C-alpha positions in Angstrom: 169.6 187.8 51.4 171.5 187.1 48.2 175.2 186.6 48.6 177.6 188.5 46.3 179.7 186.1 44.1 182.9 186.9 45.9 181.2 186.2 49.3 179.9 182.8 48.0 183.4 181.9 46.7 185.0 183.0 50.0 182.6 181.0 52.1 182.8 178.0 49.9 186.6 178.1 50.1 186.6 178.2 53.9 183.4 176.3 55.0 185.4 173.1 55.6 188.0 175.1 57.6 190.9 177.4 57.0 194.0 175.9 55.6 196.3 174.6 58.3 199.3 176.7 57.3 201.1 179.5 59.0 199.3 182.2 57.0 195.8 180.9 56.2 194.4 184.1 54.9 197.2 184.3 52.3 196.4 180.8 51.2 192.7 181.6 50.8 193.5 184.8 49.0 195.8 182.9 46.6 192.9 180.4 45.9 190.6 183.3 45.2 193.0 185.6 43.4 193.0 188.4 46.0 195.3 189.6 48.8 195.2 188.3 52.4 194.2 191.9 53.4 191.1 191.6 51.1 190.2 188.3 52.7 190.5 189.7 56.2 188.6 192.9 55.4 185.7 190.9 53.8 185.5 188.5 56.7 185.4 191.5 59.1 182.5 193.0 57.1 180.7 189.7 57.0 181.1 189.4 60.8 180.0 193.0 61.4 176.9 192.4 59.2 176.0 189.2 61.1 176.1 187.1 57.9 179.0 185.2 59.5 178.6 184.8 63.2 182.2 183.7 64.1 185.4 182.3 62.9 187.0 179.9 65.3 188.5 176.5 65.9 186.2 173.4 66.2 188.2 171.0 68.3 187.6 167.3 68.4 187.6 166.8 72.2 187.9 163.0 72.0 191.1 163.3 69.9 192.4 165.7 72.5 191.9 163.2 75.3 188.7 164.6 76.7 186.5 161.6 76.4 184.0 162.6 79.2 181.9 165.4 77.7 178.8 166.4 79.6 176.1 168.8 78.7 175.0 170.2 82.0 171.6 171.7 82.3 170.6 174.1 85.1 167.4 175.6 86.5 168.5 179.1 87.3 166.5 182.0 88.5 165.5 184.0 85.4 166.5 187.3 87.0 170.1 186.1 87.3 170.6 183.7 84.5 172.3 186.1 82.1 174.8 187.4 84.7 175.5 183.9 86.0 175.6 182.4 82.5 178.4 184.8 81.5 180.4 183.6 84.5 179.8 180.0 83.8 180.7 180.5 80.1 184.1 182.0 81.2 185.2 178.9 83.0 188.1 177.2 81.3 186.6 173.8 80.6 183.3 175.2 79.3 183.2 175.1 75.5 179.8 176.7 75.1 177.2 178.0 77.4 173.8 179.3 76.5 170.3 180.2 77.7 167.3 178.2 76.4 163.6 178.5 77.1 162.1 176.1 79.6 159.5 173.5 78.5 157.5 173.3 81.7 156.5 171.1 83.3 158.7 168.4 81.7 161.9 170.4 81.3 162.7 173.1 83.9 166.2 173.9 82.7 167.1 177.3 81.2 171.0 177.3 81.2 173.1 174.8 79.3 176.9 174.5 79.7 179.1 171.8 78.0 181.9 170.5 80.3 184.9 168.5 79.1 187.1 166.2 81.1 189.3 163.1 80.8 186.9 161.2 83.1 183.3 161.5 84.3 184.7 162.1 87.8 186.6 165.2 86.4 183.4 166.4 84.8 181.5 165.9 88.1 184.1 168.0 89.9 183.6 170.7 87.4 179.8 170.4 87.7 180.2 170.9 91.5 182.2 174.1 90.7 179.4 175.4 88.5 176.8 174.5 91.1 178.8 176.5 93.7 179.1 179.4 91.4 175.4 179.4 90.7 174.6 179.2 94.5 171.1 179.7 95.6 170.0 181.0 92.2 170.1 177.3 91.1 167.1 175.1 91.8 168.2 172.0 90.0 170.5 170.4 87.5 171.3 167.3 85.4 174.1 166.2 83.1 173.8 164.4 79.8 177.0 162.6 78.7 178.0 162.4 75.1 178.5 159.0 73.5 179.5 160.3 70.0 180.2 163.4 68.0 177.2 164.0 65.8 178.0 167.3 64.2 181.2 169.3 64.0 180.5 171.6 61.1 178.8 174.8 60.4 176.4 175.8 57.6 177.4 174.4 54.2 176.4 176.3 51.0 175.0 174.1 48.3 176.8 173.8 45.1 175.8 176.4 42.5 
């Protein structure tokens, strides 16, 4: 799909983040020579078309004091994984939760949920809460703790 020139300019102006000002769409509009309403409307169209998947904050959990970050992986009954995944994803300390295909026999896990805490003990308590929520639909789990932030950006358009 070929991007319209305005879309390319809009994405390039915001791909490193929205300006940290009280009215970010006004600031973006001023950079592009359009109104904030035009910026909002075009973003809504890009979201509706699926070209842009989401607009949201990307927090640095370490700077917020959450130094124990664990990707939990779960072997959940396939018949219930979507329903239970929605419930896990709604928990307050889960930043993202998604289903992935298993890689049997080495990797039996099909549900992933990132948990954040100020200590590993806190993450382990949350892991216990997730385990209880999953109940007998869960056959196994593991946790992989982060040691560094490897990527905190979305897609970047190349320079023209």
